[in-house]
N, C-alpha and C positions, 0 to 999 in steps of 0.2 A: 283528213286522214284519221283523226282521232275517232270519228264515228265508225269508220270502217274497222279500225283496230278493236274498238269496243264490241262491235257486232261479231267479229270473229272470235273474240274471247268468250262472249256469251254463248255462242254456238258450241264451242268446245266444252264449256261448263254444262250445257244442256246434255251433251253426249257422254261426258266422263265424270262429272262431279257427284252424281247420285244424290242430289239435293232433295230434301223433303218438301221444299217449296219450289214452285216454278221460278226459274231464274229471271223470267220477264217481270216478276212481281217485286224483285229486289233492286234497290238502288245500287249505284256504282260503289258506294262506300259500305254497303251491308256486309256484315261478318258472315262469310260463307260457311265457316265451321259451325256457327250457331244455326245456320240454315240446313245443316245435315251433312256437310262434307266431312269425310274422315281423312285421317292421314294417308290411308291407302289410296283413296280416290284422288287425293291431292297429287300423289305421285303420277297417277294416270293423266291428270290435268297437265302437270308439268311436261310429261313426255309428249302429249298432244300439242302443247304450245311450242315445244322445241321443233316438232315436225312441221307445224303450220307456218312458223315464222323463220325457219331455218336458222335457229340459234341454239346455243347450249348454255344452260344456267351454270355459272361458276359456283364453286363450293360456298363462297360467302353469301350467295343469294338463296341457298337452299335452307330457308327458314320459314317458319309458319307465317310471319308477317308479310312475306312477298306474295303469298297465295291466299291471303285471308279476304281479299275483296277484288272486285273487278278493277277498281282504280289502282290498287297496289300492283296487280298484274300488268295493267296498261303501262304504268310507270316503269316497271322492270323491263318489259318488252321494248319500250321506247329507248331505254338506256342501252339495251343490247343491240338494237338495230340502228341506233343513231337517228331515230325519227323524232 
């Protein structure tokens, strides 16, 4: 399930994060903000994640650290979905 979750997150990043580097070249722990993601594009990523996983990020999760890497997003989605 983790691989499927990661693949879906990476697909969303490819479509919404506006990275300056291909997401496929970045490790799961890579800082996506250093790879070109802006705060504006992180909001688009968050909205796409909410739609794809049918979740809503609570206010306490709306911080940079939750969206700074694939692994951080995977952990947040796992928490919200109970996976």
